ZALUM-11460 format. One record per residue: residue number from 1; residue in three letters; chain; x, y, z of N, C-alpha, C in turn. Coordinates in Angstrom, 2 decimals, always signed. Example, Ala and Ser with C-alpha at 12.3 -4.5 7.8 and 13.67 -1.06 7.14 Angstrom:
<nr = 1; rest = ALA; kette = A; n_u = +13.19; n_v = -5.69; n_w = +7.80; ca_u = +12.30; ca_v = -4.50; ca_w = +7.80; c_u = +13.20; c_v = -3.30; c_w = +7.80> .
<nr = 2; rest = SER; kette = A; n_u = +12.85; n_v = -2.25; n_w = +7.08; ca_u = +13.67; ca_v = -1.06; ca_w = +7.14; c_u = +12.90; c_v = +0.03; c_w = +7.87> .
END
This chain:
<nr = 1; rest = MET; kette = A; n_u = +5.92; n_v = +27.14; n_w = -53.45; ca_u = +5.33; ca_v = +28.39; ca_w = -53.02; c_u = +4.47; c_v = +28.18; c_w = -51.76> .
<nr = 2; rest = ARG; kette = A; n_u = +3.73; n_v = +27.07; n_w = -51.75; ca_u = +2.89; ca_v = +26.79; ca_w = -50.60; c_u = +3.74; c_v = +26.52; c_w = -49.37> .
<nr = 3; rest = ALA; kette = A; n_u = +4.85; n_v = +25.85; n_w = -49.56; ca_u = +5.73; ca_v = +25.57; ca_w = -48.42; c_u = +6.30; c_v = +26.86; c_w = -47.86> .
<nr = 4; rest = LEU; kette = A; n_u = +6.65; n_v = +27.80; n_w = -48.71; ca_u = +7.16; ca_v = +29.09; ca_w = -48.26; c_u = +6.08; c_v = +29.85; c_w = -47.50> .
<nr = 5; rest = PHE; kette = A; n_u = +4.84; n_v = +29.81; n_w = -48.02; ca_u = +3.73; ca_v = +30.49; ca_w = -47.36; c_u = +3.46; c_v = +29.85; c_w = -45.98> .
<nr = 6; rest = ALA; kette = A; n_u = +3.49; n_v = +28.53; n_w = -45.91; ca_u = +3.26; ca_v = +27.84; ca_w = -44.65; c_u = +4.38; c_v = +28.17; c_w = -43.66> .
<nr = 7; rest = LEU; kette = A; n_u = +5.62; n_v = +28.23; n_w = -44.13; ca_u = +6.75; ca_v = +28.56; ca_w = -43.27; c_u = +6.63; c_v = +29.99; c_w = -42.73> .
<nr = 8; rest = LEU; kette = A; n_u = +6.26; n_v = +30.93; n_w = -43.58; ca_u = +6.08; ca_v = +32.32; ca_w = -43.14; c_u = +4.91; c_v = +32.45; c_w = -42.17> .
<nr = 9; rest = ALA; kette = A; n_u = +3.81; n_v = +31.72; n_w = -42.42; ca_u = +2.66; ca_v = +31.78; ca_w = -41.53; c_u = +3.02; c_v = +31.20; c_w = -40.17> .
<nr = 10; rest = GLY; kette = A; n_u = +3.77; n_v = +30.10; n_w = -40.15; ca_u = +4.21; ca_v = +29.50; ca_w = -38.89; c_u = +5.12; c_v = +30.43; c_w = -38.13> .
<nr = 11; rest = ALA; kette = A; n_u = +6.06; n_v = +31.07; n_w = -38.82; ca_u = +6.98; ca_v = +32.01; ca_w = -38.16; c_u = +6.21; c_v = +33.20; c_w = -37.61> .
<nr = 12; rest = LEU; kette = A; n_u = +5.21; n_v = +33.66; n_w = -38.34; ca_u = +4.40; ca_v = +34.80; ca_w = -37.88; c_u = +3.61; c_v = +34.43; c_w = -36.63> .
<nr = 13; rest = MET; kette = A; n_u = +3.07; n_v = +33.20; n_w = -36.59; ca_u = +2.32; ca_v = +32.77; ca_w = -35.42; c_u = +3.22; c_v = +32.65; c_w = -34.20> .
<nr = 14; rest = VAL; kette = A; n_u = +4.43; n_v = +32.13; n_w = -34.39; ca_u = +5.36; ca_v = +32.00; ca_w = -33.27; c_u = +5.78; c_v = +33.37; c_w = -32.77> .
<nr = 15; rest = ALA; kette = A; n_u = +6.01; n_v = +34.31; n_w = -33.67; ca_u = +6.43; ca_v = +35.65; ca_w = -33.29; c_u = +5.29; c_v = +36.40; c_w = -32.60> .
<nr = 16; rest = ALA; kette = A; n_u = +4.05; n_v = +36.17; n_w = -33.03; ca_u = +2.91; ca_v = +36.86; ca_w = -32.43; c_u = +2.63; c_v = +36.34; c_w = -31.03> .
<nr = 17; rest = THR; kette = A; n_u = +2.91; n_v = +35.08; n_w = -30.79; ca_u = +2.68; ca_v = +34.51; ca_w = -29.48; c_u = +3.62; c_v = +35.12; c_w = -28.45> .
<nr = 18; rest = GLY; kette = A; n_u = +4.87; n_v = +35.22; n_w = -28.78; ca_u = +5.84; ca_v = +35.84; ca_w = -27.89; c_u = +6.18; c_v = +34.99; c_w = -26.70> .
<nr = 19; rest = CYS; kette = A; n_u = +6.86; n_v = +35.57; n_w = -25.76; ca_u = +7.24; ca_v = +34.88; ca_w = -24.53; c_u = +6.18; c_v = +35.12; c_w = -23.47> .
<nr = 20; rest = TYR; kette = A; n_u = +5.80; n_v = +34.08; n_w = -22.78; ca_u = +4.79; ca_v = +34.21; ca_w = -21.74; c_u = +5.43; c_v = +34.71; c_w = -20.46> .
<nr = 21; rest = HIS; kette = A; n_u = +4.81; n_v = +35.66; n_w = -19.83; ca_u = +5.21; ca_v = +36.08; ca_w = -18.49; c_u = +3.95; c_v = +36.47; c_w = -17.72> .
<nr = 22; rest = ASP; kette = A; n_u = +3.99; n_v = +36.25; n_w = -16.45; ca_u = +2.84; ca_v = +36.51; ca_w = -15.59; c_u = +2.81; c_v = +37.99; c_w = -15.26> .
<nr = 23; rest = LYS; kette = A; n_u = +1.98; n_v = +38.73; n_w = -15.97; ca_u = +1.95; ca_v = +40.18; ca_w = -15.84; c_u = +1.49; c_v = +40.63; c_w = -14.46> .
<nr = 24; rest = TYR; kette = A; n_u = +0.51; n_v = +39.94; n_w = -13.89; ca_u = -0.05; ca_v = +40.37; ca_w = -12.62; c_u = +0.42; c_v = +39.51; c_w = -11.45> .
<nr = 25; rest = ASP; kette = A; n_u = +1.37; n_v = +38.65; n_w = -11.65; ca_u = +1.93; ca_v = +37.77; ca_w = -10.62; c_u = +0.82; c_v = +37.00; c_w = -9.91> .
<nr = 26; rest = VAL; kette = A; n_u = +0.02; n_v = +36.28; n_w = -10.71; ca_u = -1.11; ca_v = +35.54; ca_w = -10.18; c_u = -0.64; c_v = +34.36; c_w = -9.33> .
<nr = 27; rest = LEU; kette = A; n_u = +0.43; n_v = +33.70; n_w = -9.72; ca_u = +0.91; ca_v = +32.53; ca_w = -9.00; c_u = +1.47; c_v = +32.90; c_w = -7.64> .
<nr = 28; rest = GLY; kette = A; n_u = +2.01; n_v = +34.07; n_w = -7.48; ca_u = +2.54; ca_v = +34.50; ca_w = -6.20; c_u = +3.81; c_v = +33.78; c_w = -5.82> .
<nr = 29; rest = ASP; kette = A; n_u = +4.16; n_v = +33.87; n_w = -4.55; ca_u = +5.36; ca_v = +33.26; ca_w = -4.03; c_u = +5.12; c_v = +31.75; c_w = -3.87> .
<nr = 30; rest = THR; kette = A; n_u = +6.01; n_v = +30.95; n_w = -4.42; ca_u = +5.81; ca_v = +29.50; ca_w = -4.38; c_u = +6.57; c_v = +28.83; c_w = -3.25> .
<nr = 31; rest = LYS; kette = A; n_u = +7.27; n_v = +29.59; n_w = -2.41; ca_u = +7.98; ca_v = +28.99; ca_w = -1.29; c_u = +6.99; c_v = +28.65; c_w = -0.19> .
<nr = 32; rest = GLU; kette = A; n_u = +7.23; n_v = +27.52; n_w = +0.48; ca_u = +6.35; ca_v = +27.09; ca_w = +1.55; c_u = +6.68; c_v = +27.85; c_w = +2.83> .
<nr = 33; rest = ARG; kette = A; n_u = +5.66; n_v = +28.34; n_w = +3.46; ca_u = +5.84; ca_v = +29.09; ca_w = +4.71; c_u = +5.19; c_v = +28.33; c_w = +5.85> .
<nr = 34; rest = TYR; kette = A; n_u = +5.88; n_v = +28.26; n_w = +6.96; ca_u = +5.37; ca_v = +27.57; ca_w = +8.14; c_u = +4.80; c_v = +28.59; c_w = +9.11> .
<nr = 35; rest = ASN; kette = A; n_u = +3.59; n_v = +28.32; n_w = +9.58; ca_u = +2.94; ca_v = +29.19; ca_w = +10.55; c_u = +2.98; c_v = +28.52; c_w = +11.91> .
<nr = 36; rest = LEU; kette = A; n_u = +3.57; n_v = +29.18; n_w = +12.88; ca_u = +3.61; ca_v = +28.65; ca_w = +14.23; c_u = +2.31; c_v = +28.99; c_w = +14.95> .
<nr = 37; rest = PRO; kette = A; n_u = +1.85; n_v = +28.13; n_w = +15.87; ca_u = +0.62; ca_v = +28.44; ca_w = +16.60; c_u = +0.84; c_v = +29.63; c_w = +17.53> .
<nr = 38; rest = PRO; kette = A; n_u = -0.21; n_v = +30.32; n_w = +17.89; ca_u = -0.06; ca_v = +31.46; ca_w = +18.79; c_u = +0.44; c_v = +31.02; c_w = +20.17> .
<nr = 39; rest = ASP; kette = A; n_u = +0.98; n_v = +31.96; n_w = +20.88; ca_u = +1.55; ca_v = +31.67; ca_w = +22.21; c_u = +0.42; c_v = +31.66; c_w = +23.24> .
<nr = 40; rest = GLU; kette = A; n_u = -0.32; n_v = +30.53; n_w = +23.29; ca_u = -1.44; ca_v = +30.37; ca_w = +24.21; c_u = -1.25; c_v = +29.08; c_w = +25.00> .
<nr = 41; rest = PRO; kette = A; n_u = -1.81; n_v = +29.03; n_w = +26.23; ca_u = -1.63; ca_v = +27.83; ca_w = +27.07; c_u = -2.18; c_v = +26.55; c_w = +26.42> .
<nr = 42; rest = ARG; kette = A; n_u = -3.24; n_v = +26.65; n_w = +25.66; ca_u = -3.81; ca_v = +25.44; ca_w = +25.06; c_u = -2.86; c_v = +24.80; c_w = +24.06> .
<nr = 43; rest = TYR; kette = A; n_u = -1.93; n_v = +25.55; n_w = +23.52; ca_u = -0.94; ca_v = +25.00; ca_w = +22.61; c_u = +0.37; c_v = +24.67; c_w = +23.31> .
<nr = 44; rest = ASN; kette = A; n_u = +0.70; n_v = +25.37; n_w = +24.38; ca_u = +1.99; ca_v = +25.21; ca_w = +25.03; c_u = +2.01; c_v = +24.11; c_w = +26.09> .
<nr = 45; rest = GLN; kette = A; n_u = +0.89; n_v = +23.84; n_w = +26.75; ca_u = +0.86; ca_v = +22.86; ca_w = +27.83; c_u = +0.43; c_v = +21.50; c_w = +27.28> .
<nr = 46; rest = ALA; kette = A; n_u = +0.95; n_v = +20.46; n_w = +27.93; ca_u = +0.59; ca_v = +19.10; ca_w = +27.52; c_u = -0.85; c_v = +18.82; c_w = +27.93> .
<nr = 47; rest = GLU; kette = A; n_u = -1.46; n_v = +17.89; n_w = +27.25; ca_u = -2.84; ca_v = +17.53; ca_w = +27.55; c_u = -2.89; c_v = +16.80; c_w = +28.89> .
<nr = 48; rest = THR; kette = A; n_u = -3.81; n_v = +17.21; n_w = +29.77; ca_u = -3.86; ca_v = +16.66; ca_w = +31.12; c_u = -4.89; c_v = +15.54; c_w = +31.25> .
<nr = 49; rest = ALA; kette = A; n_u = -5.71; n_v = +15.32; n_w = +30.26; ca_u = -6.73; ca_v = +14.27; ca_w = +30.35; c_u = -6.06; c_v = +12.90; c_w = +30.32> .
<nr = 50; rest = THR; kette = A; n_u = -6.57; n_v = +11.99; n_w = +31.14; ca_u = -6.02; ca_v = +10.63; ca_w = +31.17; c_u = -6.66; c_v = +9.80; c_w = +30.07> .
<nr = 51; rest = TYR; kette = A; n_u = -6.06; n_v = +8.67; n_w = +29.82; ca_u = -6.58; ca_v = +7.78; ca_w = +28.78; c_u = -7.88; c_v = +7.16; c_w = +29.25> .
<nr = 52; rest = ARG; kette = A; n_u = -8.87; n_v = +7.19; n_w = +28.38; ca_u = -10.15; ca_v = +6.58; ca_w = +28.68; c_u = -10.38; c_v = +5.46; c_w = +27.66> .
<nr = 53; rest = ALA; kette = A; n_u = -10.52; n_v = +4.24; n_w = +28.18; ca_u = -10.71; ca_v = +3.09; ca_w = +27.30; c_u = -12.07; c_v = +3.20; c_w = +26.61> .
<nr = 54; rest = PRO; kette = A; n_u = -12.17; n_v = +2.70; n_w = +25.38; ca_u = -13.46; ca_v = +2.73; ca_w = +24.70; c_u = -14.47; c_v = +1.84; c_w = +25.40> .
<nr = 55; rest = PRO; kette = A; n_u = -15.75; n_v = +2.15; n_w = +25.30; ca_u = -16.77; ca_v = +1.33; ca_w = +25.97; c_u = -16.81; c_v = -0.07; c_w = +25.36> .
<nr = 56; rest = PRO; kette = A; n_u = -17.22; n_v = -1.07; n_w = +26.14; ca_u = -17.26; ca_v = -2.44; ca_w = +25.61; c_u = -18.31; c_v = -2.55; c_w = +24.51> .
<nr = 57; rest = VAL; kette = A; n_u = -18.06; n_v = -3.46; n_w = +23.59; ca_u = -18.97; ca_v = -3.66; ca_w = +22.47; c_u = -20.22; c_v = -4.35; c_w = +22.98> .
<nr = 58; rest = LYS; kette = A; n_u = -21.38; n_v = -3.81; n_w = +22.60; ca_u = -22.65; ca_v = -4.39; ca_w = +23.04; c_u = -22.96; c_v = -5.65; c_w = +22.25> .
<nr = 59; rest = GLN; kette = A; n_u = -23.56; n_v = -6.61; n_w = +22.92; ca_u = -23.96; ca_v = -7.86; ca_w = +22.28; c_u = -25.18; c_v = -7.58; c_w = +21.42> .
<nr = 60; rest = GLN; kette = A; n_u = -25.10; n_v = -7.88; n_w = +20.15; ca_u = -26.24; ca_v = -7.66; ca_w = +19.26; c_u = -27.10; c_v = -8.92; c_w = +19.25> .
<nr = 61; rest = GLU; kette = A; n_u = -28.41; n_v = -8.71; n_w = +19.29; ca_u = -29.32; ca_v = -9.85; ca_w = +19.25; c_u = -29.46; c_v = -10.34; c_w = +17.82> .
<nr = 62; rest = THR; kette = A; n_u = -29.41; n_v = -11.64; n_w = +17.66; ca_u = -29.62; ca_v = -12.24; ca_w = +16.35; c_u = -30.81; c_v = -13.17; c_w = +16.46> .
<nr = 63; rest = LEU; kette = A; n_u = -31.21; n_v = -13.78; n_w = +15.37; ca_u = -32.36; ca_v = -14.68; ca_w = +15.39; c_u = -32.08; c_v = -15.89; c_w = +16.25> .
<nr = 64; rest = THR; kette = A; n_u = -30.82; n_v = -16.29; n_w = +16.35; ca_u = -30.51; ca_v = -17.48; ca_w = +17.15; c_u = -30.39; c_v = -17.16; c_w = +18.64> .
<nr = 65; rest = SER; kette = A; n_u = -30.28; n_v = -15.89; n_w = +19.01; ca_u = -30.11; ca_v = -15.56; ca_w = +20.42; c_u = -31.43; c_v = -15.22; c_w = +21.10> .
<nr = 66; rest = ARG; kette = A; n_u = -32.55; n_v = -15.33; n_w = +20.42; ca_u = -33.85; ca_v = -15.03; ca_w = +21.03; c_u = -34.26; c_v = -16.18; c_w = +21.93> .
<nr = 67; rest = PRO; kette = A; n_u = -34.90; n_v = -15.87; n_w = +23.04; ca_u = -35.40; ca_v = -16.95; ca_w = +23.89; c_u = -36.55; c_v = -17.67; c_w = +23.22> .
<nr = 68; rest = ARG; kette = A; n_u = -36.75; n_v = -18.92; n_w = +23.59; ca_u = -37.83; ca_v = -19.69; ca_w = +22.98; c_u = -39.19; c_v = -19.13; c_w = +23.38> .
<nr = 69; rest = GLY; kette = A; n_u = -40.11; n_v = -19.19; n_w = +22.44; ca_u = -41.46; ca_v = -18.74; ca_w = +22.72; c_u = -41.72; c_v = -17.31; c_w = +22.28> .
<nr = 70; rest = THR; kette = A; n_u = -40.71; n_v = -16.57; n_w = +21.92; ca_u = -40.94; ca_v = -15.20; ca_w = +21.46; c_u = -41.11; c_v = -15.24; c_w = +19.94> .
<nr = 71; rest = PRO; kette = A; n_u = -42.06; n_v = -14.46; n_w = +19.42; ca_u = -42.29; ca_v = -14.49; ca_w = +17.98; c_u = -41.08; c_v = -13.89; c_w = +17.24> .
<nr = 72; rest = GLY; kette = A; n_u = -40.78; n_v = -14.44; n_w = +16.14; ca_u = -39.67; ca_v = -13.95; ca_w = +15.33; c_u = -40.11; c_v = -13.76; c_w = +13.90> .
<nr = 73; rest = GLY; kette = A; n_u = -39.23; n_v = -13.31; n_w = +13.10; ca_u = -39.55; ca_v = -13.13; ca_w = +11.70; c_u = -40.09; c_v = -11.74; c_w = +11.44> .
<nr = 74; rest = PRO; kette = A; n_u = -40.40; n_v = -11.45; n_w = +10.20; ca_u = -40.90; ca_v = -10.13; ca_w = +9.87; c_u = -42.30; c_v = -9.89; c_w = +10.43> .
<nr = 75; rest = GLY; kette = A; n_u = -42.50; n_v = -8.77; n_w = +11.03; ca_u = -43.80; ca_v = -8.40; ca_w = +11.58; c_u = -44.15; c_v = -9.13; c_w = +12.85> .
<nr = 76; rest = GLY; kette = A; n_u = -43.18; n_v = -9.70; n_w = +13.53; ca_u = -43.46; ca_v = -10.42; ca_w = +14.77; c_u = -43.83; c_v = -9.44; c_w = +15.88> .
<nr = 77; rest = PHE; kette = A; n_u = -44.77; n_v = -9.81; n_w = +16.70; ca_u = -45.25; ca_v = -8.92; ca_w = +17.76; c_u = -44.44; c_v = -9.14; c_w = +19.00> .
END
């Protein structure tokens, strides 16, 4: 009897759930759309700036590169 009751309860739950469908079309169109840039000179013409090399790396001072006679260490004047 319990098995019959469980079977009927399960069937009732499945029937009450029903088939899912998106009533308000929340997901929308799933196709990918490509947007072209506007017809403006900044998009249509090639870049006219020439290549500019990066600035040279600056030499960092370390404790070994200090000239003799200069105070070093924490709190050195």
